[in-house]
N, C-alpha and C positions, 0 to 999 in steps of 0.2 A: 504494500500500500504506500502511496506517495502523497505528500501534502501538497497544497497549491503551488508552492515555490520549488517543487521537485525533490524535496528532502524525503528520504525513505523513512517510513515509520515501521519499525520492526515490532510487531505485536505478537503476543503469545497465544492469542485465542483464535477460534475459528473465524472465517470471513463474516459470518452473521452470528448475532447473539442468540443463545438458546432461550426458549420460552420459560424454562424453569432452571433454577440453580444459579451458579456464579455468572455474573455479567460484568461487563467493563473489562478491567484488567490493567496490565502494565505494558509499557512500550519503551523503546529506545528510539530517539529521533537523532539522526546524524546530519551535520552540516555537509555541504558538498565536498569539502576537503576530506573530512572524515569518511564520507561515503566512498571516495576513491581509495582511501587507505584500507577500508573494510573489504573492498573488492580485491585489492592486492593481497590481502590476508586470506583469501579463499572463501569469503562470504560465510564464515562460520557463525552458526546460531545454535545455542544450547538452551533447552528448556528443561526445567526440573521441578521436583516436588510432586505432590499428589495432584491428580487431575480431577477437576470438578466442573461439570458442564463443558468439557473439552478445553478448559483453561487451566493453566498452572500458575503458581505464584513466583516462579523464578525464571529469569531470562538473562542470557549473556551473549555478547558478540565479541569477536577478536578483531582488533585493528592492527594493521602492520605499519609501524611508525619508522620512518627513515631518520636516522640520527647521524651526527658527525662524531667520529672518534678521533680525537686529536692526539697525535704522537709527536715526539720531539722533532722529527724531520718532515713529516707530512700528515695530512688528515685524510681519513677515508670514511666512507659511509657504511653504516651497519643498520640492519633492520631489527627492530625489537617488537615483541608482541605486547600489546596493551589489551587486556580483557576488561570490558565494561559489563558490570552485572547489576541488575536491579531486582528488587523483590517486594512482595506485598506481604508483610508479616501479619499473622492473625492478630486481631484486636484484643483488648482486655476482656471482651465478652467471651472469648474462647477459654476452655479449660487449660490449666497449666500443662497437662500432658499433651494437648494439641500444640501448644507453643513449643514445648520441648521437642516434639516430633518434627515440627517445622525447622527448628534449629539444626536438627540432625540432617534434614534434607538439604539445608544450606551447606553444611559441611561436606556432604556427599557431592554436591554440585561443584564446590570449590576444588575437590579432589579430581574432578574431570578436566580442569584447566591444565594444559601442558606446562610443565616447569622448564622445559628446554626452550631456549630462545630460537628464533628463526635464523636461518642462514642468510648471509648478505646477498 
């Protein structure tokens, strides 16, 4: 889905909202420069957590950032991975066990993020 100025809106739920259950959701909106970096990084999208009404509470994307590494004699470019993650934590109306379960799901999602940086 794209916004009027062409920015991608990466949303975690189905194209249409369900009649019952979870509605709305979370999204990540990228500026044009970050969109290009996201494409360079392989258009990685991760969703996690329990599914309710075809929506989840966790969403992440990988951005491939070009950085300059300065050495004594010359500088070179290196690509680093930046992972953006957003979540919708259960509110205080949920039971403590539900909040703890969600926190475990966040931990599981974080473990899916590669620790190895990208090659140049």
